[in-house]
C-alpha positions in Angstrom: 0.0 0.0 0.0 1.1 3.5 -0.7 -1.2 6.2 0.9 -1.3 9.9 0.9 -2.0 11.2 4.5 -4.0 14.5 4.7 -5.5 16.3 7.6 -6.9 19.7 8.4 -7.6 20.9 4.9 -10.2 23.3 6.5 -12.0 24.1 3.2 -9.0 25.3 1.2 -9.5 24.1 -2.4 -6.1 25.4 -3.3 -4.4 23.2 -0.6 -6.6 20.2 -1.5 -5.6 20.3 -5.1 -2.0 20.8 -4.5 -1.9 17.9 -1.9 -3.8 15.6 -4.3 -1.3 16.3 -7.0 1.1 14.1 -5.1 -1.2 11.1 -5.3 -0.1 10.5 -8.9 3.5 11.8 -8.3 4.1 9.3 -5.5 2.1 6.5 -7.2 -0.3 6.3 -4.3 -3.4 3.9 -4.3 -5.0 5.1 -1.1 -5.7 8.3 0.9 -6.0 8.6 4.6 -8.1 11.6 5.3 -7.9 12.5 9.0 -10.7 15.1 9.5 -11.5 18.8 9.5 -11.9 18.7 5.7 -14.5 21.4 4.7 -15.1 23.9 7.5 -12.3 26.3 8.5 -13.6 26.5 12.2 -14.6 29.5 14.2 -11.1 29.9 15.9 -9.2 29.8 12.6 -8.7 32.4 9.8 -10.0 31.7 6.4 -7.2 29.7 4.7 -5.8 30.8 1.3 -7.9 29.5 -1.6 -10.9 28.9 0.7 -13.6 27.1 -1.2 -15.3 24.1 0.4 -17.1 23.0 -2.7 -13.7 23.1 -4.5 -12.5 20.6 -1.9 -15.5 18.4 -2.5 -14.8 18.4 -6.3 -11.2 17.7 -5.8 -11.8 14.7 -3.6 -14.6 13.3 -5.6 -12.5 11.3 -8.2 -10.7 9.5 -5.3 -13.8 8.6 -3.3 -13.3 4.9 -3.7 -9.8 5.1 -2.5 -10.2 7.2 0.6 -10.3 6.1 4.3 -11.8 9.0 6.1 -12.6 9.9 9.7 -14.6 12.8 11.2 -12.9 15.8 12.9 -14.2 18.2 15.5 -14.9 20.8 12.8 -16.8 18.3 10.4 -20.5 19.1 10.8 -23.5 17.0 9.7 -23.8 19.1 6.6 -20.3 18.4 5.7 -21.2 14.7 5.7 -23.9 15.4 3.3 -21.6 17.2 0.8 -18.8 14.6 0.6 -19.5 11.5 -1.4 -17.8 9.2 1.0 -18.3 8.1 4.5 -16.6 10.3 7.1 -19.0 9.9 9.9 -16.9 7.5 11.9 -14.7 8.8 14.7 -12.0 6.2 13.9 -11.0 3.4 11.6 -8.6 0.5 12.0 -6.6 -0.7 9.0 -4.5 -3.8 8.9 -1.7 -3.8 6.4 1.7 -5.4 6.2 1.4 -6.9 9.7 0.6 -3.5 11.3 -2.6 -2.2 12.8 -3.1 1.4 11.9 -5.6 3.5 14.0 -7.0 6.6 12.2 -8.7 9.2 14.1 -8.7 13.1 14.2 -7.1 13.3 17.6 -9.6 15.3 19.6 -11.2 12.3 21.2 -8.5 9.7 21.6 -5.5 11.5 23.1 -2.4 10.5 21.2 0.1 11.1 24.0 -1.3 8.4 26.2 -3.0 6.2 23.6 -2.2 2.5 24.5 -1.6 -0.4 22.2 -4.5 -2.2 23.9 -7.0 0.7 23.1 -9.4 -1.6 21.1 -10.0 -3.6 24.3 -11.7 -0.6 25.9 -13.4 1.3 23.1 -16.5 0.2 21.1 -16.3 -2.5 18.5 -14.2 -1.9 15.3 -15.8 -4.7 13.4 -13.1 -7.1 14.6 -15.0 -10.2 15.5 -13.3 -13.2 17.1 -14.0 -16.6 15.5 -16.8 -18.4 17.1 -14.6 -21.4 18.0 -12.0 -19.1 19.6 -13.8 -16.9 22.0 -10.5 -16.0 23.7 -9.1 -14.3 20.7 -8.3 -10.8 21.5 -8.7 -7.6 19.5 -5.4 -6.6 17.8 -3.0 -4.3 19.3 -2.5 -0.9 17.7 1.0 -0.2 16.3 0.5 3.2 14.8 -1.9 6.1 15.5 -2.5 8.5 12.6 -4.2 11.8 13.6 -4.4 15.5 12.9 -6.1 18.3 14.9 -2.9 20.0 16.2 -1.9 21.3 12.8 1.7 20.3 13.8 3.4 17.4 12.2 4.8 14.6 14.4 6.7 11.3 13.8 7.6 9.7 17.2 6.5 7.0 19.6 4.5 7.8 22.8 5.5 6.4 26.1 3.2 3.3 25.4 5.2 2.3 22.4 2.6 3.5 19.8 4.0 5.4 16.8 2.4 8.7 16.4 1.9 10.0 12.9 0.6 13.5 12.5 0.9 14.9 8.9 0.4 18.5 10.0 -2.1 20.8 8.2 -2.2 21.4 4.4 -3.8 24.9 4.9 -3.3 26.2 8.4 0.0 24.9 9.9 0.9 25.9 13.4 4.2 26.0 15.4 6.1 27.8 12.6 5.8 24.8 10.3 5.0 25.0 6.5 1.9 23.3 5.1 2.6 19.6 5.1 1.2 16.2 4.3 2.3 12.6 5.1 3.1 9.5 3.1 2.7 5.8 4.1 4.6 3.1 2.1 4.4 -0.6 3.0 6.4 -3.5 1.5 5.0 -6.9 2.2 7.2 -9.7 3.4 8.6 -12.1 0.7 11.0 -15.0 0.6 14.2 -14.1 2.4 13.0 -10.5 3.4 10.7 -9.3 6.0 8.0 -6.7 5.4 8.4 -3.1 6.5 6.5 0.1 6.4 7.8 3.8 6.1 6.0 7.0 7.2 7.3 10.3 6.0 6.4 14.0 6.2 6.6 16.2 3.1 6.2 19.9 2.4 3.2 20.8 0.4 5.1 23.3 -1.7 7.4 20.8 -3.5 6.9 17.5 -1.7 10.4 17.6 -0.1 10.8 14.9 2.6 11.5 16.6 6.0 11.1 13.6 8.3 10.8 9.8 8.0 10.6 6.7 10.2 10.6 3.1 9.2 8.9 0.2 11.2 
């Protein structure tokens, strides 16, 4: 899998189009959309190139390749405009032996998020086999989130890798607009599988941070 990681577009059609241009440039096949997609939010200024319908139009061709979650600024009317499900507060994706937890970051706090989180939050659709009732829900390896508008690539004290792509339109902390990239290579004969997460500048796609697991 190779996925473009986007968060906190906040209605900037300009940022959305620029970010999505890297879908083809990096030969991606999926998009992880981590919330706050259309509405700029009452505490934020209007981002450059503001145009929520332009964001809707830019995302539409990719609708079947997007895994999306709902952010704190995503209202019910936003759900009606986007032609993809974004009503879930989180999603769990299994790939290359890893369990990726996608959420916006305002409900499940990243800094103290445990690997065993799925044991205590509502069902993710992971159903143990009937003949193995002791089978446990999977442990989370990576938490992908947004919300802070500040990119991050580091493990928390509970050994969960935190991946925040930053904001494409309203970055904070003195950072430029950024996005993330996820690349996985499955295991084959003689070689183990691995996955790489990286952060890139929106302006030219330059890689500014990376981690391999």
